[in-house]
N, C-alpha and C positions, 0 to 999 in steps of 0.2 A: 826748897821750890824755888824760890825766888832768884835763886844764884841759878837754877837750871833753864828756869825762865829766860833769863837776862843774856845766858849762853848761845841759847836756841836763837834768840832774836837777833843777836848780834850776827851769828850765821846765815840767818836768812837776807838779813838786811847785806850782808856782805855777798853772798851770791846773788841774789836780785842787781846790786849794784855794778858786779861782773859780766853781769845778763845783759842790763842794758847798755853799757860800753862799747858790749860784743856787736850786739845786733843793729847798734848805730851807726858801727864802722861798718858793716857791712850791706852796703847798700847799692843795689847793682841795676839792669837796665830792666831783668822782669820784674822788680819793683815799681817801676812807672805806669801808672794805670795805662789801661788798653787807651782810653779814651784822650790821653794825651797822647800819646804816641799817633793817634789816629788823628788829632787836629794839627800836630807838625806837618806829618807826611800831606792832609788834604790845604794845609798852606802853601806848601812845597808846591803842591799839584795846581795850585792858584784855584780849586774849589772853596776856598772860606775868604773871606777879604782880609786885609792885616788887621781891622780893628774888632773883629770877632776872635781871632787869633789872640792879638793883646789881650782880649776881654780876660781868655783864658789863663792866660800868662799870670795878669793881674788876680784874677778869682784863688790861683795855688799861693802866688806870693802873700796875698790878705789873710787865708787859711792857715798859713803855716806848713803849708806842703813843699814849695821852693823856701831856702831861706837864703840870702842876698848876703856877699860878705860886707863888713864895717868898711868904712871908706878908709881906714888904716889901712887896712889888708889888699885893699884895692890898689893905694898908689903903691905899695912894696910889690906887687906884681910886674913883670914883663907888659907891657903894651904891646899888645898883638891883638888883630881883627882879620876877619876873613870874608869873603865876597865870593859865592859859589853863581857858576857858570850851570843853570840845569839844563838835565837832558831835555832835549826841545829848542833849546833858544835859539837857532837858529828860524826857526821858521818864522814867518814875516807873520801868520795869523795866530801863532801858538801864544802861549802864556807862560813861558819859561822866562822871566826876566832876570833881571840877577836879582841875588839874594840875599843881601836888601837890595833896594833899587835906589836909597838915600843911605848909604856907612854914617853915621854922625860918630867920629872919634876926636879924643884928646890930642894935642898935640905929640911930634915926638912916638907916634903909633907905628908900627908895621902892619902894612896890612898885605893880607894873600890872596890874590886871586886863584880859585881853583875850577879847571875845567872837567865837569861831570859830562858835560852833552859829546856826544858821539861824533863831532865833529871840530876841525880846528878853530880855533877863535883867539883872537889877540887882544889886545887892553891899552889905546893911545889915547893920550892927555888931549885935554882940547881947549882952548878959553870959551870965555863967555858966547860967543859970536861962530862956536861950530869948527874954527879953525884948529889943526893938530899943531901943537905945540910940543916941543922937545921936554918935556919935564921927567915923563915916564911912559914908556913905548915898550912894551912885551915882542918878543919876536913871538910866532904862531905856537899857538898853544894846545897839542894834542890830548886828547882825553886823559884826563888823570894828570897833566902838569900844571906846575903852578909858578907864579909870576908874583914877586914880591917887590914894595916900596913904601919905605918909611917917608911919612908927613911929617915935615919937620914946623912948617908955618900954619898958622889959622888963613882959614880962607873956605870957599868952595871950589872945589878940584870934579870938572866934566870929563867923563872919557867916553868911548864907546870901541864898536870893533869893526875894523874896515874892511872884514870879511862881510857883515851883518850891518851895515851902519843904520839900521832901525833899533840897535839895541844900545841902548845910551844909559847910563848910571852917573850918580856924584857921588862925592867924598866930602864931606864938610867937615872942617876940622875946628875944633873950640878951643 
């Protein structure tokens, strides 16, 4: 009787372990709660503030819904970041700022700007006084086009779109 109970317990334990390991690896977009998707959408559209969006992300991290990599695994990854030029960015009165408006990165990070707007844009580097400098300057980026630049030195880098000069952004390199 004891032998049979132990044998059954071992089988249940193995089955449970396999079930948990398979379900943990089977993560998909459908598993992301609807309210998380909505918050990201609303933030992207400018309907909620950055602090409200960050508070939602903080809640997810503090409650173990989002698990962050350890510092060791982050260092071993390729350092890349992205700036989105959202749809509507061309409008003077629109809320389509660069996403993020101030990108904070480490040295030697490759930044990719992606034009998700319906009109062309470009990325022009500027000094702190707004004068165009020859550091990183893209050709016209049509919808879906990308422009990449790797930041090797610390500092605050200003940029704007010469087609829509009211759209400015920052990259802060630490």
